[in-house]
C-alpha positions as CSV (number, residue, x, y, z in Angstrom):
1,M,-4.9,-11.0,19.9
2,S,-2.2,-10.4,22.4
3,R,-1.1,-6.8,23.0
4,D,2.6,-7.9,23.0
5,L,3.8,-4.9,21.0
6,T,2.9,-2.1,23.2
7,G,5.6,0.5,22.9
8,F,6.8,-0.9,19.5
9,R,6.8,1.8,16.7
10,V,6.3,1.2,13.0
11,V,6.3,3.6,10.0
12,A,5.1,2.6,6.6
13,V,6.3,4.8,3.7
14,H,4.0,4.7,0.7
15,A,3.7,6.7,-2.5
16,H,-0.1,7.2,-2.9
17,P,-3.3,6.8,-1.0
18,D,-4.4,3.2,-1.4
19,D,-0.8,1.8,-1.4
20,E,-0.9,1.3,2.3
21,A,-3.9,-1.0,2.0
22,L,-2.9,-2.8,-1.1
23,F,0.7,-3.6,-0.1
24,T,0.8,-3.6,3.7
25,G,-2.8,-3.4,5.1
26,G,-2.7,-6.8,6.7
27,A,0.6,-6.2,8.5
28,L,-0.4,-2.7,9.6
29,A,-3.7,-3.9,11.0
30,T,-2.0,-6.8,12.7
31,L,0.7,-4.7,14.3
32,A,-1.8,-2.2,15.5
33,R,-4.0,-4.9,17.0
34,R,-0.9,-6.2,18.8
35,G,-0.4,-2.8,20.4
36,A,2.1,-1.2,18.2
37,D,2.0,2.5,17.3
38,V,1.7,2.5,13.5
39,L,2.1,5.6,11.3
40,V,1.6,5.6,7.5
41,V,3.5,8.3,5.7
42,T,1.9,9.0,2.3
43,C,4.2,10.9,-0.1
44,T,1.6,12.3,-2.7
45,L,-2.1,12.8,-3.0
46,G,-2.4,10.5,-6.0
47,E,-3.4,13.3,-8.3
48,E,-2.6,11.4,-11.5
49,G,-4.9,8.4,-10.7
50,E,-7.7,7.2,-12.9
51,V,-11.3,7.0,-11.5
52,I,-13.6,4.0,-11.2
53,G,-17.3,4.8,-11.3
54,E,-19.1,7.5,-13.2
55,R,-19.9,9.9,-10.5
56,Y,-16.4,11.4,-10.0
57,Q,-14.8,10.7,-13.4
58,H,-14.1,14.4,-14.0
59,L,-12.0,14.9,-10.9
60,V,-9.0,13.7,-12.8
61,N,-6.0,15.8,-13.6
62,D,-7.1,16.8,-17.2
63,H,-10.5,17.9,-16.1
64,A,-11.1,19.4,-12.6
65,D,-7.7,18.2,-11.1
66,Q,-9.5,17.7,-7.8
67,L,-8.8,13.9,-7.4
68,G,-6.0,14.4,-4.9
69,G,-8.2,16.3,-2.5
70,F,-10.9,13.7,-2.8
71,R,-8.4,10.9,-2.1
72,I,-7.5,12.4,1.3
73,H,-11.0,11.4,2.5
74,E,-10.6,7.9,1.0
75,L,-7.2,7.6,2.8
76,N,-8.5,8.7,6.2
77,T,-11.4,6.2,6.0
78,A,-8.9,3.4,5.1
79,L,-6.5,4.3,7.9
80,S,-9.4,4.2,10.3
81,A,-10.3,0.7,9.1
82,L,-6.7,-0.5,9.7
83,G,-6.5,1.2,13.2
84,V,-3.4,3.3,12.4
85,R,-2.3,6.9,12.1
86,G,-1.4,8.8,8.9
87,E,0.2,11.9,7.7
88,F,1.5,13.2,4.3
89,L,5.2,13.7,3.7
90,G,6.1,17.3,4.5
91,C,2.5,18.3,4.3
92,A,-0.5,17.4,2.2
93,G,0.2,18.4,-1.4
94,K,3.9,19.3,-1.0
95,Y,4.9,16.5,-3.5
96,R,2.7,15.7,-6.5
97,D,2.0,12.3,-8.0
98,S,4.6,11.8,-10.8
99,G,2.4,9.6,-13.0
100,M,3.9,6.7,-14.9
101,A,7.5,6.8,-16.3
102,G,7.8,9.3,-19.0
103,S,4.5,11.0,-18.5
104,P,4.2,14.8,-18.7
105,A,3.3,14.8,-14.9
106,S,6.9,13.6,-14.2
107,R,8.3,16.9,-15.6
108,N,6.3,18.9,-13.0
109,P,8.8,20.5,-10.6
110,K,6.6,19.5,-7.8
111,A,6.5,15.9,-8.9
112,F,7.7,13.4,-6.2
113,V,10.4,12.1,-8.6
114,N,11.9,15.5,-8.6
115,S,11.9,15.9,-4.8
116,G,15.7,15.5,-4.3
117,Q,17.1,16.0,-0.9
118,R,14.0,17.8,0.4
119,A,11.9,14.5,0.6
120,I,14.7,12.7,2.4
121,D,15.0,15.5,5.0
122,D,11.2,15.5,5.5
123,L,11.3,11.8,6.1
124,V,14.3,12.1,8.5
125,D,12.2,14.5,10.5
126,V,9.5,11.9,10.7
127,F,11.9,9.2,11.7
128,N,13.6,11.4,14.3
129,R,10.2,12.1,15.8
130,E,8.8,8.6,15.6
131,R,12.0,6.6,16.2
132,P,10.6,3.5,14.4
133,H,11.7,0.0,15.3
134,L,10.5,-1.2,11.9
135,V,9.9,0.5,8.5
136,L,7.8,-1.0,5.7
137,T,8.0,0.1,2.1
138,Y,8.6,-1.1,-1.4
139,D,11.5,-3.0,-3.1
140,P,13.9,-1.2,-5.4
141,N,11.5,-1.7,-8.4
142,G,8.7,-0.2,-6.4
143,G,6.7,-3.5,-6.7
144,Y,5.7,-3.0,-10.3
145,G,7.9,-0.1,-11.5
146,H,6.0,3.0,-10.7
147,P,8.5,5.9,-10.4
148,D,6.9,7.2,-7.2
149,H,7.1,3.8,-5.5
150,I,10.8,3.6,-6.5
151,R,11.3,7.1,-5.0
152,A,9.5,6.1,-1.8
153,H,11.9,3.2,-1.6
154,E,14.9,5.5,-2.1
155,I,13.9,8.0,0.5
156,A,12.9,5.4,3.1
157,H,16.4,3.8,2.8
158,A,18.2,7.1,2.8
159,A,16.3,8.4,5.8
160,A,16.6,5.1,7.7
161,E,20.3,5.0,7.3
162,R,20.6,8.5,8.9
163,V,18.4,7.6,11.8
164,H,19.6,4.0,12.2
165,V,16.3,2.2,11.8
166,P,16.8,-1.4,13.0
167,R,14.9,-3.1,10.1
168,I,13.3,-2.3,6.7
169,L,11.0,-4.7,5.1
170,W,9.8,-4.7,1.5
171,A,6.3,-5.7,0.7
172,A,6.0,-8.5,-1.9
173,R,3.6,-11.0,-3.4
174,L,4.7,-14.6,-3.6
175,R,4.0,-15.8,-7.1
176,S,3.0,-19.4,-6.2
177,E,0.3,-18.1,-3.8
178,L,-0.9,-15.3,-6.1
179,D,-1.3,-17.6,-9.1
180,G,-3.1,-20.2,-7.1
181,M,-5.9,-17.7,-6.0
182,I,-6.8,-16.1,-9.4
183,A,-10.6,-16.1,-9.5
184,T,-12.3,-18.8,-11.5
185,H,-15.4,-16.6,-12.1
186,I,-14.9,-12.9,-12.7
187,P,-17.3,-10.1,-13.4
188,S,-18.4,-9.1,-16.9
189,G,-15.8,-6.8,-18.4
190,W,-13.0,-7.8,-16.2
191,T,-10.0,-10.0,-17.3
192,R,-7.8,-12.6,-15.8
193,P,-4.1,-11.7,-15.7
194,E,-1.8,-13.2,-18.3
195,P,1.0,-15.3,-16.9
196,G,3.7,-13.1,-15.3
197,E,1.5,-10.0,-15.7
198,L,1.0,-9.3,-12.0
199,D,3.9,-8.1,-9.9
200,A,5.3,-11.0,-7.8
201,V,8.5,-12.7,-6.6
202,D,9.5,-16.4,-6.3
203,T,11.0,-16.2,-2.8
204,V,10.4,-14.2,0.3
205,D,11.9,-14.0,3.8
206,T,8.7,-14.0,5.9
207,W,5.0,-13.3,5.9
208,V,2.1,-12.1,8.0
209,E,-0.9,-14.4,8.4
210,L,-4.2,-12.5,8.1
211,D,-6.8,-13.8,10.5
212,D,-10.5,-13.2,9.7
213,T,-10.5,-9.9,11.7
214,T,-7.3,-8.5,10.0
215,Y,-8.5,-9.8,6.5
216,A,-11.8,-7.9,7.0
217,A,-9.9,-4.7,8.0
218,K,-7.6,-4.9,5.0
219,T,-10.6,-5.5,2.7
220,A,-12.5,-2.6,4.2
221,A,-9.4,-0.3,3.8
222,M,-9.2,-1.3,0.1
223,R,-12.9,-0.8,-0.4
224,A,-12.5,2.7,1.1
225,H,-10.4,3.7,-1.9
226,A,-13.4,3.3,-4.2
227,T,-12.0,5.6,-6.9
228,Q,-9.1,3.3,-7.3
229,I,-10.1,-0.2,-6.2
230,W,-13.2,-2.2,-7.2
231,V,-13.7,-5.0,-4.6
232,A,-15.8,-7.9,-6.0
233,D,-17.6,-8.8,-2.9
234,G,-21.0,-7.3,-3.9
235,S,-20.4,-4.0,-2.1
236,V,-21.4,-0.6,-3.6
237,S,-20.8,3.0,-2.8
238,T,-21.6,6.5,-3.9
239,T,-18.4,6.5,-5.8
240,N,-19.0,3.2,-7.6
241,P,-22.7,2.1,-7.4
242,H,-22.0,-1.2,-9.4
243,A,-21.8,-4.5,-7.5
244,A,-19.3,-7.1,-8.7
245,F,-18.9,-10.7,-7.7
246,A,-16.0,-13.1,-8.2
247,T,-15.2,-16.6,-7.0
248,A,-11.7,-17.6,-6.1
249,P,-10.4,-21.2,-5.5
250,D,-10.6,-20.5,-1.8
251,A,-14.1,-19.2,-1.0
252,T,-12.7,-16.9,1.8
253,V,-10.5,-15.0,-0.7
254,V,-11.9,-11.8,-2.0
255,T,-11.1,-10.6,-5.5
256,Y,-10.5,-7.0,-6.6
257,A,-9.4,-5.0,-9.6
258,L,-7.8,-1.5,-10.2
259,S,-8.9,0.7,-13.1
260,N,-7.4,-1.8,-15.6
261,L,-10.1,-4.3,-14.5
262,I,-7.5,-7.2,-14.1
263,A,-8.9,-9.6,-11.4
264,Q,-6.4,-10.1,-8.5
265,P,-6.9,-11.9,-5.1
266,I,-6.6,-10.3,-1.7
267,L,-4.3,-13.0,-0.4
268,R,-4.6,-14.4,3.1
269,R,-0.9,-13.8,3.7
270,E,1.2,-10.7,3.1
271,H,4.8,-11.5,2.2
272,Y,8.0,-9.5,3.0
273,C,11.7,-9.4,2.2
274,V,14.3,-7.9,4.4
275,G,15.5,-4.8,2.8
276,A,18.1,-3.5,5.4
277,G,19.0,-4.0,9.0
278,L,18.5,-7.0,11.2
279,P,18.0,-10.2,9.4
280,L,15.1,-12.6,9.9
281,E,14.9,-16.3,10.2
282,P,12.7,-17.7,7.3
283,G,9.1,-17.3,8.3
284,A,9.8,-15.5,11.5
285,D,7.6,-12.8,13.0
286,I,8.4,-9.5,11.3
287,T,9.2,-7.9,14.7
288,S,11.4,-10.7,16.0
289,G,15.0,-9.8,17.0
290,I,14.4,-6.1,17.2
291,P,15.5,-4.7,20.6
292,R,12.9,-2.5,22.3
């Protein structure tokens, strides 16, 4: 792959460890392979997550409350697979996972949804230091409505406006491609998504094609988040020693599930919508038109 992006700077703003791989792993790996300096800013430790696999079930918030610390290791492994840098917003543990809307976790003063101007200022500090040409984050609904995703969207836009970031892109999944790659065979205990159940959009502005190397990097990054993601490619780990297999309509497409065990494909394209800044021609390279 050509190193045509040497000197180009990218910051991805994500709510929890694993979001960087799920939403933007293909783009991040591609940009890094092309020579860009890529930083992932993660806003919480993901303390409110559930756990796949028996070994670490009691790390969750209502038992040991140690899941956030464990997920730091998963995130570092995932970032290494993608070939990018990472840091936590402010510092590790400054903002806590807020949980789903209305959960008791959202009332914690340290919850990310209660971060106010502090989180914006922290991200402005990052943007001032990094001077990104491009920022990747979520759409106004946070992809599927998670309050921390929505908050990450808000602070990314507020900080980018203060620092004059040339372009913000929102990660998305194109419904027609997503629906066409749902596995025909899924592991026992998993379910196929109901129509419209998965977050997706009907139109996008552009996309990133994932070649075999990038697709493998994204899959490895997702696999690194083993407490959160079960990849149905036969792999096992100390976190989840159970192998799972699935078959998609395209044999090169890998299937995964979150703790809800709904089968979803890792698509061979990542789709994006322009959220702010310089526009894009339909289907254009996500870096096109940005002055160096």
